[in-house]
C-alpha positions in Angstrom: -162.3 -18.0 -25.7 -162.2 -21.0 -28.2 -162.4 -23.4 -25.9 -165.8 -22.0 -23.4 -167.6 -20.0 -26.3 -165.8 -21.5 -29.3 -166.2 -18.2 -30.9 -165.6 -14.6 -29.9 -168.9 -13.1 -28.2 -169.1 -9.4 -28.1 -171.2 -9.5 -24.9 -169.4 -11.5 -23.3 -166.5 -8.8 -22.9 -166.4 -8.1 -19.3 -165.6 -12.0 -18.7 -162.8 -11.7 -21.1 -161.4 -8.9 -19.3 -161.6 -10.8 -16.5 -159.8 -13.9 -17.8 -157.3 -11.0 -19.2 -156.1 -10.1 -16.0 -156.0 -13.0 -14.3 -153.9 -14.4 -17.4 -151.3 -11.2 -17.1 -151.2 -11.5 -13.8 -150.2 -15.4 -13.7 -147.3 -14.9 -16.6 -145.8 -11.9 -14.8 -145.7 -13.5 -11.1 -144.3 -16.7 -12.3 -141.4 -15.0 -14.2 -138.1 -15.8 -12.3 -136.7 -12.6 -13.0 -139.1 -10.7 -10.7 -137.8 -11.8 -7.0 -137.0 -10.1 -4.1 -138.6 -6.9 -1.8 -139.3 -4.7 -5.1 -140.8 -7.4 -7.1 -144.6 -6.8 -6.1 -144.6 -3.4 -7.9 -143.3 -4.3 -10.9 -145.3 -7.8 -11.4 -148.7 -5.2 -10.7 -147.2 -2.8 -13.5 -146.2 -5.4 -15.8 -149.5 -7.2 -15.3 -151.3 -4.0 -15.6 -149.7 -3.3 -19.1 -149.9 -6.8 -20.4 -153.7 -6.9 -19.1 -154.4 -3.8 -21.2 -153.1 -4.6 -24.5 -155.0 -7.6 -24.4 -158.0 -5.7 -23.4 -157.3 -3.4 -26.3 -157.9 -6.5 -29.0 -160.9 -7.5 -27.4 -162.0 -3.8 -27.9 -160.9 -4.3 -31.0 -162.9 -7.8 -31.9 -165.9 -6.5 -30.6 -166.2 -3.7 -33.1 -164.6 -5.9 -36.3 -164.5 -9.5 -35.5 -167.8 -10.4 -33.4 -168.3 -14.1 -33.9 -165.5 -15.1 -35.7 -164.1 -18.0 -34.9 -159.9 -18.6 -33.8 -158.5 -21.1 -35.7 -154.9 -20.5 -34.9 -153.6 -19.3 -32.1 -149.3 -19.1 -31.7 -148.6 -21.9 -33.7 -145.4 -22.6 -35.7 -146.4 -24.1 -39.3 -143.9 -25.0 -42.0 -144.7 -26.1 -45.8 -141.6 -27.6 -48.1 -141.2 -25.9 -51.4 -138.6 -27.6 -53.5 -135.5 -27.8 -51.7 -136.5 -24.9 -49.2 -138.2 -25.6 -46.1 -140.2 -22.5 -44.9 -141.2 -22.1 -41.0 -142.3 -19.3 -39.1 -145.0 -18.8 -35.9 -148.4 -17.0 -37.0 -150.0 -15.1 -33.7 -153.4 -15.7 -35.0 -156.1 -16.6 -37.7 -159.8 -15.9 -37.2 -162.1 -17.2 -39.2 -165.9 -16.0 -40.6 -168.5 -18.5 -39.8 -170.7 -16.4 -42.9 -168.1 -17.0 -44.9 -165.4 -18.9 -43.7 -163.1 -15.9 -44.6 -160.1 -16.2 -42.8 -158.1 -13.1 -41.2 -154.8 -13.3 -40.1 -153.0 -10.9 -37.6 -150.1 -10.2 -36.5 -149.7 -8.1 -33.3 -147.3 -5.1 -33.0 -145.8 -3.8 -30.0 -143.7 -1.1 -31.8 -143.5 0.5 -35.3 -146.5 -1.0 -37.7 -145.8 -1.6 -41.6 -147.8 0.1 -44.0 -149.0 -1.5 -47.3 -146.5 0.9 -49.0 -143.5 -1.3 -47.6 -145.1 -4.6 -49.8 -144.8 -2.5 -53.3 -142.4 -4.2 -55.1 -139.2 -2.0 -56.1 -138.1 -1.1 -59.1 -141.8 -1.4 -60.1 -140.5 -2.2 -63.7 -137.8 -4.1 -63.1 -138.3 -8.2 -63.2 -139.2 -9.8 -60.5 -136.0 -11.7 -59.7 -134.2 -8.1 -59.5 -136.9 -6.7 -57.5 -137.2 -6.2 -53.9 -139.5 -5.2 -50.7 -139.5 -3.1 -47.7 -140.5 -5.6 -45.8 -141.0 -9.5 -45.9 -142.8 -10.5 -42.8 -146.4 -10.5 -44.2 -146.1 -12.0 -47.7 -144.4 -14.5 -45.3 -147.2 -15.5 -43.3 -149.7 -15.3 -46.1 -147.8 -18.1 -48.6 -147.0 -19.9 -45.0 -150.8 -20.0 -44.1 -152.4 -20.5 -47.5 -150.1 -23.7 -48.1 -150.2 -25.1 -44.5 -154.1 -25.0 -44.6 -154.7 -26.1 -47.8 -155.2 -30.0 -48.6 -155.4 -31.9 -51.9 -159.1 -31.4 -52.0 -159.2 -27.6 -50.7 -157.1 -24.8 -51.6 -157.3 -21.7 -48.5 -156.9 -18.7 -49.3 -156.1 -15.8 -46.6 -158.8 -12.7 -47.7 -157.3 -10.4 -44.8 -153.9 -9.4 -43.2 -153.6 -6.8 -40.8 -151.2 -6.0 -38.3 -152.2 -5.0 -34.7 -150.8 -1.7 -33.3 -150.7 -2.1 -29.3 -149.0 1.3 -29.6 -151.4 2.9 -32.1 -154.4 1.0 -30.6 -155.7 0.1 -34.4 -156.1 -2.9 -36.9 -153.8 -1.8 -40.0 -154.9 -3.6 -42.7 -152.6 -4.4 -45.5 -154.6 -7.1 -47.4 -157.9 -6.3 -47.3 -161.6 -8.6 -48.5 -165.0 -8.5 -48.3 -167.0 -5.3 -47.4 -168.1 -6.3 -44.4 -164.4 -4.9 -42.8 -165.2 -1.7 -44.7 -165.2 0.0 -41.2 -161.6 -0.4 -41.0 -159.2 1.7 -41.3 -156.4 1.2 -44.2 -157.6 2.9 -47.5 -154.1 1.8 -48.9 -154.6 -1.4 -48.4 -154.8 -4.2 -51.4 -157.1 -7.1 -52.4 -155.9 -10.5 -52.2 -155.1 -10.4 -56.1 -153.5 -7.1 -56.0 -150.9 -8.6 -53.4 -149.9 -11.6 -55.2 -146.9 -9.4 -56.7 -145.3 -9.2 -53.4 -145.8 -13.0 -53.0 -143.7 -13.5 -56.1 -141.1 -11.4 -55.1 -141.5 -13.2 -51.9 -140.7 -16.3 -53.4 -137.9 -15.4 -55.7 -135.9 -13.5 -52.8 -136.3 -16.5 -51.1 -135.0 -18.7 -54.1 -132.2 -16.3 -54.8 -131.1 -16.6 -50.7 -131.3 -20.1 -50.7 -128.7 -20.1 -54.1 -126.8 -17.8 -52.6 -126.3 -19.8 -49.4 -125.9 -22.9 -51.3 -122.9 -21.0 -53.1 -121.5 -19.7 -50.3 -122.5 -16.4 -52.0 -122.4 -13.7 -49.6 -121.2 -10.5 -51.7 -123.1 -7.2 -51.2 -125.0 -6.6 -54.4 -123.6 -3.4 -56.1 -127.0 -1.6 -56.3 -128.1 -2.1 -52.9 -127.8 1.1 -50.9 -126.1 1.7 -48.1 -129.2 2.8 -45.7 -130.7 -0.9 -46.6 -127.8 -2.5 -44.6 -128.3 0.2 -41.9 -131.7 -0.9 -41.2 -130.6 -5.0 -41.9 -131.3 -7.5 -39.3 -127.9 -8.8 -40.2 -125.3 -5.1 -40.5 -123.4 -5.8 -37.0 -121.7 -9.2 -38.0 -122.3 -8.4 -41.8 -119.0 -9.0 -43.7 -119.5 -5.4 -45.6 -119.1 -4.0 -42.3 -116.1 -6.5 -41.2 -113.8 -8.0 -43.7 -111.9 -11.5 -42.9 -108.3 -11.2 -44.1 -106.0 -14.5 -44.2 -102.6 -14.3 -42.1 
């Protein structure tokens, strides 16, 4: 779409469908895992699922992001702040040609986070004592704004959404101009209202970096066990396994 149309054109939806079907078939048929007598049916089924997911995004874009320009697609970006290097892979950033506002989109095949996951807790505590239910969106907004800014032009991400494949909808976390009023997500916040979660994200990154630097991996006393259980590192954490000197 970016190479041929330069922007998403809803009138070309059927054309985009064909591209999606061809890309899905090529991606699955070239996979080394699918060989042998039952490869054909497996590839056909998987290709259909992939193309259906892409068609869903095309339908959503036709309704909400018609004429928008794909600026960034599955690109690794990084930004160095003091002694820390932030890096991540952003699924997509599209730009409104009318006012040049940016929409950051992250695709989710499973459970989608909600705006409530980005409210700092405890709300009345100091920033360095607060935590978030999820750090992905603040990380992406921070990365995008800093990596895309220059010495003469500051970039601001006005909208940041999750694309819920299973739920078949966009879920706004940060919600900008009135042209997007038809999207769901009444609890989504403005970019200015999203600032507290960014501050907690940066504070947490500082705390993490300092702990690694000092080799301090002690579990905080006030950290509830239910938070440990949902942590990605739970199975290798020293909270679970204790090494003893022999």
